[in-house]
KEKE-319613 format. One record per residue: x, z, y of N, C-alpha, C, O in turn; residue number from 1; residue in one letter. Coordinates in pm, whole numbers, always signed. Each point is the difference from the previous one (the first is absolute). Layout:
<recs>
(rec (X, Z, Y), (X, Z, Y), (X, Z, Y), (X, Z, Y), NUM, "A"),
...
</recs>
This chain:
<recs>
(rec (-19773, -17727, +15248), (-55, -84, +142), (-139, +20, +43), (-83, -10, -91), 1, "M"),
(rec (+41, +34, +203), (-145, -3, +19), (-73, -125, +33), (+52, -99, +52), 2, "I"),
(rec (-171, +111, -85), (-76, -130, -16), (-59, -30, +124), (-18, +88, +84), 3, "E"),
(rec (-23, -241, -61), (-60, -27, +129), (-124, +113, +33), (-8, +74, +98), 4, "C"),
(rec (-88, -84, -217), (-107, +83, +28), (+15, +166, +49), (-78, +61, +73), 5, "C"),
(rec (+214, -7, -142), (+34, +110, +37), (+22, +20, +144), (-34, +108, +48), 6, "D"),
(rec (+99, -217, +41), (+18, +21, +117), (-112, +39, +65), (+14, +89, +84), 7, "I"),
(rec (-134, -139, -104), (-109, +27, +59), (-44, +169, -25), (-54, +79, +78), 8, "I"),
(rec (+87, -65, -181), (-69, +154, -42), (+112, +87, +51), (-28, +119, +10), 9, "K"),
(rec (+175, -164, +32), (+111, +60, +66), (-86, +67, +147), (-26, +114, +38), 10, "V"),
(rec (-1, -257, +18), (-37, +42, +120), (-139, +91, +17), (-4, +87, +87), 11, "V"),
(rec (-100, -109, -166), (-94, +101, -26), (+12, +136, -3), (-52, +87, +70), 12, "E"),
(rec (+148, -83, -184), (+57, +160, -44), (+61, +79, +110), (-27, +117, +23), 13, "D"),
(rec (+135, -209, +59), (+67, +73, +59), (+18, -21, +142), (+64, +78, +70), 14, "F"),
(rec (-123, -185, -27), (+16, -17, +146), (-37, +126, +110), (+52, +28, +108), 15, "Y"),
(rec (-150, +28, -175), (-47, +106, +109), (+69, +125, -5), (+5, +76, +97), 16, "Q"),
(rec (+58, -50, -227), (+82, +125, -2), (+164, -35, +85), (+62, +89, +59), 17, "A"),
(rec (-20, -214, -70), (+105, -60, +42), (-26, +22, +155), (+87, +61, +62), 18, "L"),
(rec (-202, -108, +6), (-34, -1, +144), (-2, +160, +60), (+34, +29, +115), 19, "Y"),
(rec (-81, +64, -213), (-12, +120, +60), (+144, +65, -12), (+35, +89, +78), 20, "L"),
(rec (+50, -141, -185), (+139, +39, +24), (+65, -29, +91), (+70, +83, +58), 21, "Y"),
(rec (-77, -207, -25), (+82, -66, +105), (-67, +51, +150), (+68, +16, +102), 22, "A"),
(rec (-212, +7, -112), (-31, +62, +144), (+51, +141, +13), (+25, +39, +114), 23, "L"),
(rec (-4, +47, -220), (+44, +121, +25), (+163, -16, +55), (+48, +72, +87), 24, "K"),
(rec (+21, -174, -153), (+132, -9, +41), (+35, -57, +147), (+90, +45, +72), 25, "Q"),
(rec (-196, -176, -34), (+18, -50, +139), (-50, +46, +89), (+42, -19, +114), 26, "L"),
(rec (-158, +103, -143), (-96, +89, +108), (-55, -157, +61), (-4, +11, +122), 27, "K"),
(rec (-26, -113, -152), (-65, -98, +78), (-37, -91, -71), (+79, -44, -82), 28, "D"),
(rec (-216, -14, +93), (-85, -60, -80), (+54, -163, -39), (-11, -57, -109), 29, "E"),
(rec (+71, +4, +235), (+14, -132, -21), (+115, -12, -55), (-4, -95, -78), 30, "H"),
(rec (+123, +154, +79), (+128, -7, -78), (-25, +30, -142), (+39, -70, -92), 31, "P"),
(rec (-118, +196, +79), (-32, +41, -138), (-58, -135, -89), (+43, -27, -112), 32, "A"),
(rec (-141, -48, +179), (-72, -130, -46), (+105, -98, -40), (+8, -42, -116), 33, "K"),
(rec (+73, +3, +216), (+100, -97, -19), (+94, +39, -106), (+33, -87, -80), 34, "D"),
(rec (+23, +227, +67), (+85, +69, -124), (-71, -42, -151), (+63, -45, -97), 35, "A"),
(rec (-184, +67, +103), (-59, -33, -91), (-37, -151, -29), (-5, -36, -117), 36, "V"),
(rec (-14, -29, +192), (-19, -134, -26), (+140, -66, -45), (+17, -94, -78), 37, "Q"),
(rec (+73, +164, +142), (+161, -54, -33), (+16, +9, -176), (+40, -85, -79), 38, "E"),
(rec (-89, +227, +56), (+14, +55, -160), (-91, -107, -60), (+48, -51, -101), 39, "V"),
(rec (-152, +8, +133), (-92, -68, -91), (+73, -166, -15), (-13, -69, -102), 40, "M"),
(rec (+80, +32, +208), (+61, -110, -15), (+105, -15, -81), (+16, -94, -79), 41, "Y"),
(rec (+80, +211, +104), (+87, +12, -100), (-43, +8, -149), (+61, -68, -82), 42, "R"),
(rec (-157, +141, +46), (-17, -22, -138), (-66, -126, -38), (+12, -34, -117), 43, "I"),
(rec (-80, -42, +198), (-14, -149, -15), (+109, -74, -32), (+5, -80, -93), 44, "T"),
(rec (+103, +111, +190), (+116, -72, -28), (+65, +11, -140), (+34, -98, -67), 45, "Q"),
(rec (-21, +223, +30), (+48, +46, -101), (-68, -41, -149), (+63, -12, -106), 46, "A"),
(rec (-181, -4, +122), (-80, -67, -109), (-8, -134, -6), (-47, -58, -98), 47, "H"),
(rec (+108, -23, +239), (+16, -136, -21), (+133, -32, -72), (+19, -97, -73), 48, "N"),
(rec (+70, +194, +107), (+129, -25, -75), (+35, +20, -104), (+112, -27, -43), 49, "K"),
(rec (-232, +94, -38), (+4, +64, -149), (+69, +142, -20), (+40, +37, -111), 50, "G"),
(rec (-30, +31, +214), (+81, +98, -24), (-92, +114, -54), (-116, +11, +42), 51, "T"),
(rec (+165, +69, -131), (-31, +89, -107), (+4, +150, +110), (+88, +47, +72), 52, "T"),
(rec (-220, -10, -101), (-11, +150, +98), (-78, +90, -119), (-119, -10, -31), 53, "I"),
(rec (+210, +91, -19), (-85, +96, -94), (-44, +116, +41), (-63, +64, -85), 54, "S"),
(rec (+80, -3, +215), (-82, +90, +86), (-63, -40, +103), (+54, +24, +108), 55, "N"),
(rec (-181, -92, -106), (-48, -69, +139), (+4, +107, +112), (+52, -20, +110), 56, "I"),
(rec (-113, +135, -150), (-25, +108, +106), (+138, +35, +59), (+20, -4, +121), 57, "R"),
(rec (+81, +39, -219), (+137, +26, +100), (+45, -113, +74), (+48, +8, +113), 58, "A"),
(rec (-65, -117, -180), (+64, -113, +83), (-70, -28, +137), (+75, -24, +95), 59, "W"),
(rec (-204, +24, -72), (-77, +25, +119), (+57, +89, +71), (+67, -33, +98), 60, "L"),
(rec (-80, +137, -128), (+39, +122, +92), (+145, -10, +61), (+21, +25, +119), 61, "Y"),
(rec (+89, -66, -216), (+114, -26, +45), (+17, -132, +99), (+77, -3, +96), 62, "Q"),
(rec (-139, -75, -127), (+0, -133, +98), (-47, +56, +126), (+65, -26, +101), 63, "T"),
(rec (-169, +98, -92), (-89, +39, +110), (+107, +81, +71), (+19, -26, +119), 64, "L"),
(rec (+65, +138, -187), (+71, +69, +87), (+119, -52, +63), (+59, +49, +96), 65, "R"),
(rec (-22, -182, -177), (+131, -66, +55), (-90, -89, +132), (+54, +1, +111), 66, "H"),
(rec (-170, -65, -125), (-59, -46, +109), (-17, +78, +129), (+25, -42, +113), 67, "V"),
(rec (-76, +174, -152), (+2, +106, +139), (+138, +6, +33), (+9, +8, +123), 68, "I"),
(rec (+104, -9, -177), (+134, +44, +56), (+53, -109, +70), (+81, +11, +91), 69, "A"),
(rec (-142, -151, -145), (+26, -103, +69), (-42, -9, +148), (+65, -53, +90), 70, "D"),
(rec (-208, +123, -78), (-52, +4, +116), (+55, +63, +110), (+12, -37, +117), 71, "H"),
(rec (+28, +174, -193), (+62, +110, +108), (+138, -54, +24), (+49, +39, +105), 72, "Y"),
(rec (+23, -118, -175), (+118, -75, +50), (-6, -77, +84), (+81, -4, +92), 73, "R"),
(rec (-187, -80, -106), (-44, -138, +119), (-40, +54, +105), (+21, -74, +96), 74, "Q"),
(rec (-75, +179, -65), (-36, +69, +113), (+97, +120, +40), (-43, +78, +84), 75, "H"),
(rec (+156, -58, -131), (+114, +80, +53), (-51, +139, -10), (+43, +82, +81), 76, "G"),
(rec (-126, -46, -170), (-37, +141, -39), (+86, +39, -108), (+55, -83, -72), 77, "K"),
(rec (-40, +223, +57), (+28, +62, -108), (-81, -13, -110), (-123, -2, +12), 78, "S"),
(rec (+198, -11, -155), (-117, +6, -98), (-33, +150, -42), (+78, +93, -22), 79, "I"),
(rec (-220, -99, +18), (-49, +141, -42), (+37, +27, -154), (+39, -83, -83), 80, "V"),
(rec (-58, +211, +67), (-11, +67, -128), (-122, -65, -88), (-113, +42, +30), 81, "E"),
(rec (+120, -116, -111), (-141, -50, -85), (-55, +134, -79), (+72, +90, -44), 82, "F"),
(rec (-225, -97, +34), (-46, +73, -72), (-8, -22, -142), (-56, -102, -40), 83, "S"),
(rec (+111, +193, -49), (+23, -36, -138), (-125, +32, -74), (-27, -27, -117), 84, "D"),
(rec (-35, +82, +195), (-141, +34, -90), (-126, -166, +11), (-101, -8, +70), 85, "D"),
(rec (+145, -76, -143), (-78, -124, +21), (-131, +26, -77), (-89, -84, +16), 86, "I"),
(rec (+61, +210, -112), (-138, +5, -39), (-104, +32, +79), (-117, -28, -26), 87, "N"),
(rec (+170, +108, +158), (-105, +41, +83), (-87, -127, +71), (-93, +19, +78), 88, "E"),
(rec (+142, -158, -123), (-44, -88, +85), (-73, -118, -92), (-51, -106, +36), 89, "F"),
(rec (+65, +168, -172), (-92, -70, -111), (-143, +16, -17), (-46, +113, -19), 90, "E"),
(rec (-25, -210, +23), (-148, -6, +51), (-53, +26, -153), (+51, -71, -86), 91, "I"),
(rec (-145, +163, +47), (-58, +56, -119), (-105, -116, -16), (+2, -53, -111), 92, "E"),
(rec (-81, +10, +189), (-93, -73, -45), (+5, -173, +49), (+42, -35, +110), 93, "N"),
(rec (-93, -60, -213), (+20, -129, -2), (-71, -54, +133), (-105, +52, +37), 94, "S"),
(rec (+172, -168, +41), (-101, -17, +101), (-120, +4, +4), (-74, +41, +89), 95, "P"),
(rec (+45, -104, -227), (-171, -5, -45), (-58, +128, +28), (-100, +8, +71), 96, "E"),
(rec (+160, +104, -127), (-57, +137, +0), (-8, +52, +141), (-94, +64, +48), 97, "E"),
(rec (+237, -109, +31), (-16, +74, +125), (-130, -62, +94), (-64, +73, +76), 98, "T"),
(rec (+38, -213, -93), (-92, -45, +62), (-138, +59, -19), (-73, +37, +92), 99, "T"),
(rec (+42, -32, -234), (-92, +60, -37), (-37, +161, +74), (-111, +26, +48), 100, "S"),
(rec (+223, +67, -51), (-22, +110, +47), (+13, +25, +163), (-27, +109, +49), 101, "I"),
(rec (+74, -227, +31), (-21, -32, +116), (-139, -18, +44), (-55, +57, +95), 102, "L"),
(rec (+2, -149, -182), (-149, -42, +43), (-80, +110, -41), (-82, +37, +84), 103, "N"),
(rec (+87, +30, -202), (-82, +122, -29), (+1, +88, +87), (-106, +61, +5), 104, "D"),
(rec (+214, -14, +97), (+28, +82, +87), (-58, -27, +123), (-54, +91, +63), 105, "G"),
(rec (+59, -226, -12), (-76, -54, +97), (-131, -28, -21), (-72, -3, +100), 106, "M"),
(rec (+27, -18, -207), (-131, +5, -37), (-100, +120, +48), (-110, +3, +56), 107, "R"),
(rec (+208, +98, -107), (-82, +125, +41), (+35, +53, +120), (-69, +94, +40), 108, "A"),
(rec (+152, -129, +20), (+34, +15, +156), (-130, -61, +67), (-71, +62, +79), 109, "I"),
(rec (+52, -181, -118), (-82, -107, +77), (-142, +63, -16), (-81, -6, +93), 110, "I"),
(rec (+55, +58, -197), (-116, +67, -36), (-38, +110, +109), (-119, +14, +30), 111, "Q"),
(rec (+214, +60, +26), (-32, +83, +126), (-83, -58, +116), (-69, +66, +78), 112, "L"),
(rec (+88, -211, -78), (-47, -53, +105), (-160, -13, -15), (-42, -21, -114), 113, "L"),
(rec (-49, +32, +216), (-128, -3, -4), (-31, -172, -108), (+64, -104, +17), 114, "P"),
(rec (-153, +121, -99), (-18, -124, -97), (-24, -146, +94), (+14, -112, -50), 115, "P"),
(rec (-42, +129, +154), (-35, -126, +70), (+129, -71, +11), (+4, -123, +13), 116, "K"),
(rec (+127, +212, -19), (+125, -57, +34), (+80, -8, -131), (+65, -97, -41), 117, "Y"),
(rec (-81, +207, -11), (+61, +8, -126), (-14, -99, -116), (+95, -15, -77), 118, "A"),
(rec (-208, -50, +60), (-66, -77, -75), (+78, -171, +3), (+48, -68, -90), 119, "T"),
(rec (-68, +42, +251), (+39, -150, +0), (+178, +22, +24), (+63, -105, +2), 120, "P"),
(rec (-1, +206, +12), (+142, +25, +17), (+65, -17, -161), (+85, -83, -31), 121, "L"),
(rec (-138, +170, -48), (+16, -6, -140), (+9, -128, -57), (+104, -30, -58), 122, "T"),
(rec (-211, -61, +66), (-28, -119, -39), (+121, -104, +49), (+59, -80, -72), 123, "W"),
(rec (-42, +98, +194), (+91, -89, +77), (+139, +26, -44), (+64, -87, -58), 124, "S"),
(rec (-11, +217, +87), (+133, +21, -6), (+51, +50, -112), (+123, +0, -14), 125, "D"),
(rec (-217, +57, -98), (+57, +74, -119), (-35, -120, -94), (+87, -49, -71), 126, "I"),
(rec (-224, +0, +71), (-22, -71, -134), (+19, -148, +51), (-35, -83, -84), 127, "D"),
(rec (+76, +39, +189), (+47, -117, +26), (-105, -105, +25), (+28, -119, -19), 128, "G"),
(rec (-149, +158, +61), (-129, -83, -8), (+34, -69, +146), (+60, +62, +88), 129, "I"),
(rec (-96, -166, -77), (+24, -96, +144), (-123, +83, +89), (-104, +48, -46), 130, "S"),
(rec (+157, -47, +197), (-114, +22, +62), (-148, -55, -1), (-104, +66, +7), 131, "Q"),
(rec (+120, -200, -18), (-120, -97, +17), (-86, +49, -130), (-123, -7, +12), 132, "K"),
(rec (+166, +47, -111), (-69, +71, -134), (-74, +124, +24), (-113, +34, -33), 133, "V"),
(rec (+241, +46, +122), (-61, +121, +33), (-136, -11, +105), (-100, +67, -25), 134, "V"),
(rec (+104, -130, +108), (-112, -43, +91), (-120, -18, -96), (-95, +78, -11), 135, "A"),
(rec (+113, -191, -56), (-119, -27, -107), (-44, +131, -25), (-91, +50, +67), 136, "K"),
(rec (+158, +19, -171), (-56, +137, -82), (-57, +82, +88), (-100, +62, -37), 137, "K"),
(rec (+147, -42, +166), (-62, +89, +85), (-125, -68, +90), (-67, +72, +74), 138, "L"),
(rec (+47, -181, -83), (-80, -59, +56), (+29, -21, +180), (-76, -8, +97), 139, "G"),
(rec (+188, +5, -109), (+20, -11, +203), (+65, -131, +5), (+14, -75, -96), 140, "I"),
(rec (+32, +49, +241), (+55, -112, +25), (+168, +50, -41), (+44, +112, -27), 141, "S"),
(rec (+21, -240, +34), (+164, -7, -30), (+40, +84, +109), (+63, +101, -33), 142, "L"),
(rec (-84, -118, +152), (+57, +45, +123), (-5, +168, +2), (+89, +81, +25), 143, "S"),
(rec (-256, -61, -69), (-8, +165, -33), (+86, +52, -109), (+66, +102, +18), 144, "A"),
(rec (-63, -166, -127), (+83, +60, -121), (+170, +4, +61), (+84, +82, -38), 145, "A"),
(rec (-65, -170, +119), (+131, +9, +46), (+8, +113, +94), (+102, +68, -6), 146, "K"),
(rec (-190, -38, +91), (+27, +101, +96), (-23, +149, -81), (+55, +105, +34), 147, "M"),
(rec (-119, -115, -113), (-62, +127, -73), (+162, +17, -55), (+75, +75, +64), 148, "R"),
(rec (-31, -139, -170), (+130, +5, -53), (+96, +60, +85), (+48, +110, -23), 149, "I"),
(rec (-16, -191, +134), (+88, +59, +99), (+5, +126, +87), (+92, +54, +61), 150, "Q"),
(rec (-267, -14, -80), (-18, +110, +73), (+21, +114, -117), (+19, +116, +40), 151, "R"),
(rec (-21, -140, -171), (+15, +98, -126), (+145, +26, +12), (+42, +115, +6), 152, "A"),
(rec (+48, -235, -3), (+157, +23, +20), (+44, +102, +94), (+71, +99, -23), 153, "R"),
(rec (-131, -142, +144), (+41, +103, +105), (-72, +157, -24), (+50, +100, +52), 154, "E"),
(rec (-160, -96, -128), (-31, +131, -19), (+86, +80, -105), (+26, +120, +1), 155, "K"),
(rec (+11, -215, -90), (+89, +51, -116), (+160, +24, +91), (+63, +105, -16), 156, "L"),
(rec (-33, -170, +71), (+131, +22, +83), (-36, +140, +82), (+91, +82, -15), 157, "Y"),
(rec (-171, -46, +78), (-28, +116, +71), (+1, +111, -92), (+50, +109, +29), 158, "H"),
(rec (-110, -137, -152), (-1, +97, -106), (+122, +24, -32), (+20, +122, -5), 159, "L"),
(rec (+82, -190, -23), (+123, +28, -26), (+73, +67, +91), (+75, +91, -36), 160, "F"),
(rec (-85, -121, +144), (+77, +74, +123), (-77, +128, +42), (+58, +68, +85), 161, "N"),
(rec (-168, -25, -124), (-75, +124, -4), (+80, +67, -109), (+77, +96, +12), 162, "E"),
(rec (-105, -151, -100), (+41, +78, -157), (+152, +19, -53), (+40, +86, -79), 163, "C"),
(rec (+38, -196, +147), (+120, +7, -66), (+120, +16, +122), (-19, -61, +105), 164, "C"),
(rec (+125, +133, -121), (+112, -4, +61), (+87, -143, -30), (+54, -3, -111), 165, "D"),
(rec (-38, -101, +186), (+78, -123, -4), (+100, -14, +62), (-1, -12, +123), 166, "I"),
(rec (+123, +8, -205), (+120, -39, +53), (+60, -147, -11), (+11, -71, -99), 167, "V"),
(rec (+26, +48, +235), (+16, -143, +17), (+187, -21, +25), (+63, +82, +66), 168, "Y"),
(rec (-16, -171, -116), (+156, -17, +6), (+31, -46, +147), (-89, -44, +72), 169, "D"),
(rec (+213, +55, -33), (+61, -39, +130), (-68, -140, +42), (-21, -12, +121), 170, "K"),
(rec (-11, -81, -193), (-47, -130, +21), (-181, -6, +24), (-65, -97, +39), 171, "N"),
(rec (+21, +214, -71), (-142, +5, +11), (-52, -8, -106), (-120, +27, -9), 172, "G"),
(rec (+189, -61, -92), (-85, -45, -162), (-29, +135, -54), (+63, +101, +32), 173, "A"),
(rec (-169, -104, -121), (-36, +89, -83), (+135, +70, -99), (+89, -62, -58), 174, "F"),
(rec (-110, +199, +64), (+100, +54, -69), (-40, +62, -123), (+23, -40, -114), 175, "A"),
(rec (-92, +155, +154), (-78, +89, -120), (-131, +35, +82), (-43, -41, +108), 176, "S"),
(rec (-10, +140, -209), (-118, +19, +53), (-29, +166, -99), (+27, +8, -120), 177, "C"),
(rec (-71, +83, +183), (-33, +121, -76), (-151, +45, +64), (-22, +7, +121), 178, "S"),
(rec (-70, +20, -219), (-118, +82, +50), (-14, +94, +43), (+75, +82, -53), 179, "I"),
(rec (-145, -34, +141), (+2, +108, +116), (-87, +106, -126), (-70, -45, -90), 180, "K"),
(rec (+97, +179, +113), (-46, +95, -81), (-165, +10, +33), (-90, +28, -79), 181, "D"),
(rec (+79, -60, +226), (-146, -1, +29), (-75, -92, -25), (-109, +0, +56), 182, "S"),
(rec (+137, -97, -138), (-91, -118, -31), (-30, +43, -138), (+84, -32, -84), 183, "C"),
(rec (-171, +88, +51), (-54, +41, -164), (-10, -156, -43), (+75, -49, -85), 184, "Q"),
(rec (-174, -24, +153), (-27, -110, -79), (+118, -96, -86), (-5, -52, -112), 185, "A"),
(rec (+100, +53, +204), (+122, -94, -52), (+87, +98, -121), (+73, -45, -88), 186, "L"),
(rec (-101, +173, +110), (+97, +77, -60), (-78, +4, -148), (+58, +28, -105), 187, "Q"),
(rec (-203, -61, +116), (-58, +7, -138), (+32, -146, -78), (+32, -4, -119), 188, "E"),
(rec (-43, -94, +190), (+37, -107, -52), (+144, -24, -39), (+26, -84, -87), 189, "I"),
(rec (+65, +150, +144), (+149, -2, -48), (-10, +66, -124), (+33, -72, -94), 190, "E"),
(rec (-70, +196, +63), (-33, +98, -58), (-26, -119, -160), (+78, -17, -93), 191, "H"),
(rec (-217, -46, +116), (-51, -57, -102), (+94, -109, -48), (+0, -21, -121), 192, "C"),
(rec (+85, -58, +204), (+48, -111, -16), (+151, +37, -92), (+48, -73, -87), 193, "L"),
(rec (+12, +217, +139), (+97, +47, -97), (-20, +17, -146), (+89, -22, -82), 194, "K"),
(rec (-221, +67, +48), (-26, +26, -148), (+26, -92, -102), (-24, +29, -117), 195, "K"),
</recs>
């Protein structure tokens, strides 16, 4: 039987992979999130009832397939062929490692901005320092620090648009991104992060 603290670990270990699997099957962000939430609800119910689950991973994916099938039935759609390759949705890094990798990547990209903008943006958005403290460290007013951080975000946004091919889903939400061959600076950062 899974223990109470294991439920938290189950969510941490499987949520993102289950979401990616559901998104591939349902092709829509909101039903995919709902499906994974339903699976998490069912695992909690199973735990509360004292159900023994010997292979948690298989149980989660089987339950998710049932939830997705229910979704299709409720919406009068034919049931899709489910992808059997659930390994393609496994996350190799822990959430902490992923956050660390993303922070390292963002730090490197932010450093492409002029120091006037890179420093306060790094302190505020990566290091989590309050804008009030950023203002004190820079010796400027709080409103000036806020404006500088906002300008830095805008410059970073423009840098991404210049250097990346960004794909949005049908709802206008970010779906994926690839670095253009012409953007040597980001190509180098990506290469360093893959080492």
